[in-house]
BAKEFI-476485 format. One line per field, with one value per residue: residue number from 1; residue in one letter; x, y, z of N, C-alpha, C in turn. Coordinates in steps of 0.001 Angstrom, whole numbers, padded with zeros to 6 digits. Example, Ala and Ser with C-alpha at 12.3 -4.5 7.8 and 13.67 -1.06 7.14 Angstrom:
2
i <- c(1	2)
aa <- c(A	S)
npx <- c(013190	012850)
npy <- c(-005690	-002250)
npz <- c(007800	007080)
capx <- c(012300	013670)
capy <- c(-004500	-001060)
capz <- c(007800	007140)
cpx <- c(013200	012900)
cpy <- c(-003300	000030)
cpz <- c(007800	007870)
***
This chain:
172
i <- c(1	2	3	4	5	6	7	8	9	10	11	12	13	14	15	16	17	18	19	20	21	22	23	24	25	26	27	28	29	30	31	32	33	34	35	36	37	38	39	40	41	42	43	44	45	46	47	48	49	50	51	52	53	54	55	56	57	58	59	60	61	62	63	64	65	66	67	68	69	70	71	72	73	74	75	76	77	78	79	80	81	82	83	84	85	86	87	88	89	90	91	92	93	94	95	96	97	98	99	100	101	102	103	104	105	106	107	108	109	110	111	112	113	114	115	116	117	118	119	120	121	122	123	124	125	126	127	128	129	130	131	132	133	134	135	136	137	138	139	140	141	142	143	144	145	146	147	148	149	150	151	152	153	154	155	156	157	158	159	160	161	162	163	164	165	166	167	168	169	170	171	172)
aa <- c(M	D	E	L	R	R	I	I	R	D	V	P	D	F	P	Q	K	G	I	V	F	K	D	I	T	P	L	L	A	N	A	E	A	F	R	K	A	V	D	L	M	A	E	P	L	R	G	R	D	F	D	L	L	V	G	I	E	S	R	G	F	I	F	A	A	A	L	A	Y	A	L	G	K	G	K	V	P	V	R	K	P	G	K	L	P	A	K	T	V	E	I	S	Y	Q	L	E	Y	G	S	D	R	L	E	M	H	E	D	A	I	R	H	G	Q	R	V	V	I	V	D	D	V	L	A	T	G	G	T	A	R	G	V	A	N	L	V	E	K	V	G	G	E	V	S	G	L	S	F	F	I	E	L	D	F	L	K	G	R	E	K	L	G	G	Y	D	V	R	S	V	L	S	Y	R)
npx <- c(-000734	-000297	002408	003515	002684	004196	006725	006679	007676	006876	007246	007347	006179	006971	006491	006225	005467	003160	002334	002324	004444	004284	006713	007973	010429	011884	010362	010782	013438	013356	013246	011365	009071	008578	008017	005664	003995	003790	002636	000149	-000929	-001065	-002858	-005776	-005771	-005201	-006302	-007948	-009185	-007068	-004584	-002169	000012	000135	002548	003096	005328	007259	007568	005482	006456	008041	006296	004580	006323	007123	004617	003924	005777	005034	002448	002660	002372	002605	004288	003791	005421	004557	005628	007386	007459	009641	011270	010928	011886	010570	007749	005263	002239	000469	-000654	-002123	-002515	-004056	-002678	-002223	-000561	-000243	000188	000850	002464	002246	003484	003299	004502	003073	002286	002167	-000020	-002410	-005442	-008303	-006965	-006842	-006086	-004388	-003854	-001113	000166	002123	000851	-002425	-003598	-004970	-006086	-005690	-003409	-003764	-006281	-005611	-003836	-005583	-007250	-005354	-004749	-007259	-007424	-005729	-007122	-007175	-008554	-009487	-009118	-008846	-007510	-004643	-003243	-000672	-000829	-003510	-004658	-007174	-008424	-007981	-009691	-009328	-010345	-012871	-012478	-012080	-014354	-016443	-014434	-012712	-011148	-008387	-006674	-003987	-003137	-004842	-005066	-006630)
npy <- c(014968	017134	017545	015306	015831	018137	017066	015573	015887	017925	017316	018917	018235	015539	012110	013127	016098	018277	016649	016484	015103	013250	013028	010735	010177	011935	011544	008819	008885	010026	008814	008971	010082	008159	005919	006843	007071	004361	003269	004601	003540	000869	000718	000614	-001948	-003758	-006592	-007340	-009854	-011318	-012725	-012096	-009411	-007515	-006022	-003334	-002713	000212	001624	000708	-001692	-000953	000077	-002149	-004169	-003115	-002989	-005712	-006747	-005286	-006233	-008955	-010567	-012245	-011244	-010416	-009733	-007617	-007151	-005375	-006687	-009497	-009504	-011377	-014666	-017200	-019044	-016860	-014809	-012343	-008918	-006294	-002752	000533	003753	007083	008315	006717	003264	000069	-002964	-005587	-008246	-011313	-014073	-017099	-018897	-017462	-016618	-018487	-020243	-018696	-017295	-014338	-011022	-007868	-005148	-003029	000221	003196	005497	006344	007123	007420	004958	002880	001135	-000113	-001314	-003071	-004780	-005837	-007278	-009119	-010536	-011728	-013246	-015386	-016639	-015482	-013424	-010087	-008316	-005704	-002408	-000461	002702	005158	007815	009567	010843	012634	014184	012865	010775	008008	006175	005616	003694	001541	000603	-001243	-002383	-002238	000653	002338	005273	007346	010080	012612	014377	017079)
npz <- c(013908	012234	012613	011335	008723	008175	007883	005583	002247	-000527	-003937	-006806	-010150	-010450	-010899	-013387	-015319	-013756	-011683	-008180	-006111	-003124	-000951	001189	002249	004037	006364	006838	007570	010014	013073	015214	013975	011989	013568	014789	012537	011739	014057	014001	011662	012380	014525	013834	012817	014759	016507	014438	012216	010239	007998	006590	005512	002607	000825	-001361	-004008	-004136	-001729	-000189	000729	002881	004868	005137	006080	008567	009818	009773	011584	013914	014316	014387	012085	008848	005782	002401	-000595	-003342	-006528	-009192	-012551	-013158	-010921	-008922	-007835	-008108	-009566	-010838	-010597	-012459	-012784	-014689	-014549	-014241	-013600	-012207	-014060	-016343	-017203	-015639	-014467	-012072	-009982	-008057	-006101	-007100	-005171	-002822	-001355	000203	-000696	000569	002562	004486	003765	004302	002343	001766	001268	000623	-000416	-001412	-004413	-007359	-007073	-008790	-008668	-006145	-006544	-008602	-007220	-005308	-007036	-007936	-005559	-005111	-007404	-006913	-004959	-002448	000207	000475	003264	003972	003197	003715	004028	004253	003341	001793	-001205	-001514	-003506	-005870	-005872	-005397	-003574	-004487	-006481	-004939	-003821	-001644	-000188	002961	003636	004902	005949	007106	006825	005064	002035	000623)
capx <- c(-000828	000340	003856	003832	002498	005329	007927	006529	008134	006236	008182	006547	006516	007588	007453	006069	004945	001791	002109	003054	004775	004418	007956	008006	011783	012263	009664	011465	014726	013081	012813	010147	007957	008284	007353	004308	003257	003505	001668	-001162	-001431	-001298	-003945	-007069	-005607	-005056	-007494	-008691	-008939	-006429	-003406	-000965	000056	000666	003207	003248	006623	008377	007410	004559	007277	008550	005213	004077	007280	007018	003320	003990	006507	004240	001211	002932	001805	003507	004248	003970	005750	004054	006746	007398	007800	011017	012030	010711	012588	009745	006628	004467	001013	000661	-001819	-001873	-003417	-003906	-002354	-002510	000287	000009	-000204	001980	002173	002827	003341	003687	004638	001761	001957	002381	-001269	-003216	-006883	-009026	-006232	-007311	-004924	-004517	-002946	-000472	001005	002350	-000070	-003585	-003809	-006157	-006628	-005409	-002456	-004398	-007330	-004915	-003320	-006757	-007622	-004316	-004977	-008465	-007128	-005101	-008002	-007128	-009642	-008988	-009743	-008794	-006374	-004101	-002341	-000221	-001358	-004570	-004861	-008638	-008846	-007871	-010846	-008919	-011217	-014015	-012113	-011941	-015666	-016664	-013321	-012421	-009971	-007935	-005487	-003613	-003182	-005593	-004820	-007814)
capy <- c(014793	018278	017324	014353	016554	019055	016299	015072	016901	017975	017416	019229	017704	014211	011652	013873	017462	018401	015817	016875	013851	013311	012326	010322	009821	012629	010890	007539	009189	010544	007619	009240	010268	006877	005091	007375	006693	002916	003075	005071	002572	-000419	000757	000056	-003344	-004604	-007352	-007750	-011220	-011463	-013595	-011560	-008069	-007508	-004741	-002988	-002106	-000079	002178	-000149	-002709	-000392	000094	-003510	-004896	-002582	-003418	-007161	-006902	-004734	-006993	-010393	-011178	-012445	-010207	-010866	-008616	-007532	-006462	-005160	-007946	-009941	-009330	-012506	-015818	-018393	-018845	-015709	-014388	-010938	-008085	-004975	-001781	001932	004688	008457	008799	005653	001920	-000713	-004356	-006088	-009686	-011920	-015525	-017724	-019635	-016578	-016532	-019705	-020046	-018361	-016425	-012955	-010136	-006422	-004571	-001846	001066	004495	006517	006046	008228	007132	003657	001861	000143	-000873	-002147	-004146	-005739	-006538	-008267	-010149	-011351	-012520	-014172	-016598	-017216	-014769	-012495	-008782	-007897	-004254	-001725	000527	003649	006239	009058	009473	012061	012596	014855	011938	009887	006609	005370	005193	002455	000492	000404	-002590	-002753	-001370	001445	003211	006092	008166	011487	012897	015667	017423)
capz <- c(012470	011567	012655	010260	007449	007963	007544	004209	001284	-001846	-005058	-007995	-011476	-010368	-011902	-014637	-015164	-013286	-010501	-006972	-005431	-001670	-000646	002592	002699	005280	007469	007086	008202	011352	013813	015989	013040	011355	014587	014933	011330	011805	015141	013543	010680	013051	015509	013395	012402	015954	016836	013233	011781	008928	008052	005960	004954	001245	000600	-002775	-004326	-003263	-000381	000551	001411	004136	005851	005367	006916	009929	010342	010017	012838	015012	014492	014427	010874	007724	004752	001021	-001488	-004707	-007166	-010634	-013220	-013304	-009679	-008014	-008386	-008344	-010490	-010427	-011269	-012808	-013049	-015285	-013940	-014626	-012538	-012590	-015155	-017312	-016778	-015154	-014122	-010831	-009818	-006792	-006236	-007252	-003946	-001669	-000603	000057	-000863	001788	003489	004537	003698	004287	001349	002347	000422	001252	-000907	-002241	-005355	-008173	-006688	-009807	-008171	-005066	-007145	-009295	-006236	-004771	-008056	-007928	-004355	-005335	-008507	-006353	-003942	-001178	000504	000900	004522	004024	002596	004637	003386	005110	002769	000786	-001994	-001686	-004736	-007001	-005733	-005460	-002714	-005301	-007181	-003936	-003214	-001128	000686	004098	003286	005983	005694	008247	006420	003840	001383	-000164)
cpx <- c(-000141	001854	004286	003706	003681	006593	007881	006839	007318	007305	007351	007107	007304	006498	007268	005402	003477	001462	002951	003223	004918	005596	008032	009413	012240	011589	010367	012787	014576	012465	011499	008931	007578	007559	005899	003452	002858	002474	000259	-001768	-001814	-002557	-005273	-006990	-005488	-006384	-008334	-008279	-008386	-005110	-002108	-001132	000712	001222	003470	004581	006451	008165	006390	005288	007671	007473	004700	005017	007191	005701	003309	004696	005638	003017	001419	002323	002900	003327	004545	004333	005054	005032	006500	007870	009302	011853	011904	011245	011729	008601	005694	003132	001124	-000672	-001352	-002897	-003099	-003510	-002470	-001685	000673	-000523	001053	001524	002864	002639	003735	003851	003255	001333	002080	001160	-002070	-004700	-007541	-008261	-006725	-006096	-005335	-003437	-002430	000337	001171	001293	-001218	-003821	-005087	-006800	-006314	-004477	-003107	-005488	-006710	-004402	-004475	-007217	-006631	-004499	-006177	-008263	-006525	-005918	-007934	-008325	-009030	-009788	-009766	-007576	-005953	-003059	-001880	-000856	-002473	-004724	-006338	-009089	-008724	-008921	-010511	-009789	-012413	-013727	-012056	-013240	-015850	-015555	-013233	-011101	-009655	-006742	-005247	-003759	-003951	-005217	-005993	-007477)
cpy <- c(015927	018118	016358	015032	017468	018321	015789	016202	016801	018147	017672	018572	016390	013175	012285	015208	017432	017575	016360	015610	014093	012415	012025	010024	010640	012009	009583	007767	009699	009410	007839	009377	008947	005954	005528	006968	005219	002636	003488	004135	001255	-000413	000189	-001415	-004297	-005297	-007756	-009150	-011219	-012205	-012937	-010090	-008176	-006120	-004513	-002279	-000625	000457	001421	-001268	-002224	-000434	-001310	-004309	-004427	-003013	-004918	-007440	-006457	-005592	-008501	-011153	-011416	-011339	-010811	-009651	-008746	-006618	-006184	-006445	-008217	-009857	-010506	-013795	-017041	-018049	-017758	-015634	-012877	-010237	-006787	-004014	-000382	002739	006099	008963	007677	004321	001172	-002134	-004687	-007599	-010111	-013412	-016156	-018471	-018779	-016494	-017803	-019347	-019785	-017499	-014992	-012037	-008679	-005909	-003240	-001097	002422	005511	005892	007277	007921	005796	002541	000762	-000734	-001799	-003329	-005204	-006503	-007614	-009426	-011092	-012271	-013555	-015481	-017198	-016569	-013856	-011194	-008340	-006388	-003726	-000599	001381	004667	007555	008736	010826	012087	013137	013972	010825	008401	005676	004837	003899	001267	000259	-001047	-003076	-001761	-000659	002388	004016	006967	009647	011634	014281	015937	018357)
cpz <- c(011713	011539	011547	008899	007148	007518	006100	003233	-000007	-002909	-006319	-009258	-011415	-010163	-013274	-014350	-014739	-012057	-009352	-006135	-003935	-001283	000850	003091	003902	006518	007838	007818	009634	012176	014551	015073	012370	012333	014749	013736	011376	012893	014708	012493	011353	013909	014998	012962	013592	016253	015645	012827	010349	009114	007620	005607	003581	000983	-000875	-002984	-004618	-001851	000454	001271	002804	005207	006150	006262	008366	010574	010640	011339	014025	015335	014560	013269	009843	006700	003391	000172	-002846	-005425	-008633	-011303	-013289	-012043	-008714	-008632	-008715	-009301	-009954	-011155	-011412	-013003	-013705	-014710	-014445	-013399	-013068	-013757	-016123	-016842	-016354	-014888	-012809	-010778	-008409	-007034	-006237	-005991	-002677	-000763	-000875	-000058	000495	002783	003355	004623	003819	003328	001888	001284	001104	000858	-001694	-003111	-006149	-007821	-007663	-009324	-007111	-005606	-007882	-008337	-005582	-005754	-008085	-006734	-004573	-006439	-007987	-005210	-002582	-001020	001017	002121	004652	003305	003531	003924	004415	004651	001782	000116	-002389	-003034	-005977	-006949	-005864	-004650	-003500	-006057	-006230	-003185	-002799	-000212	001847	003805	004440	005512	006917	007919	005122	003341	000444	-001291)
***
């Protein structure tokens, strides 16, 4: 774990002053480290009963696609508005430095399908909570949430009470 932590770069004051951004791009460029990260995220999901992985734009796409391949599951993208070509459903949510909106195809998740939501970082939990609400809005069931990094000091897990939340690296 320490090796993975050393590869992640801190970028101060991004995307705005006072925020220290955890930049995973050096990890993504390192084949061995990226494989290790995906393997560590996949392990607790092996043998679980779920149908799809839902990847959150943009870095969540990377992990969700790799996990879908590793676990033999389908993947659904959740994107910023205006990026998907078919009819969509939308959710607005709060994040640590403002608010935003996300959407997915309205037919991407069938009623009763069980999904695991995937993103690179759990910060305040606003984005993940919004996506969980979006999945439930279309009749899906959230089986769990998987993150590579969790920023414990922002208490995002508290917004996700009632869900199974997993993360590989925690920063206190």
